N, C-alpha and C positions, 0 to 999 in steps of 0.2 A: 402349633398355631402358625408358625412361619410358613409351613407347607400350604396352609389355607390362605396365605397372602396377608396375614396380619403384620403390622409394623411394630406394634407394642402390645403388651399385656399388662393388666392391672389386677391387683388383689388387695385384700385388707385383712388386718388382724388386730385384735385388741392389744393395747400396749402392755397389759399384764400377762400376756401369753408368750411362750417361748418360740412360737412360729415365726416371729419377726426375724430371729437369728437365722432360721432355716432359709427364709426367702432372701436375706442379704447374701448368704453363701451362694445362692443361685444367681446372683447378679441384680436383684431388685434394689431400687433405691427409694428412700422415703420421699414422698411428694406432697403430703398434707395429712390432715386429720379431721375427724368429725366428732363433735361432742353432742350427746343427747341428754344434757343435764336439765334439771327442772321440768322433766316430762314424765309421763307414766312409763317411759321406756328407758329410764336412766341406766347407764352402764358405763364401764371404763371407756376412755378415749379410744376411738377406732383409728388405727394408722393405715393410711392409703399408700400402697407401694406400686412402683412402675418398673417395667423392664422393657428396654428397646431391643427388638429382635434383629 
């Protein structure tokens, strides 16, 4: 992504998944979350992660 000129990348994972630990080891930091409760799409909290390149 940095070769394409991007300054940062973002990803997300649900808080009940192990992927968050993988992304932290790669240098991503927690930046926020998304809740879809009380909707037909209810699911665990979605964690948004960011990495500055």
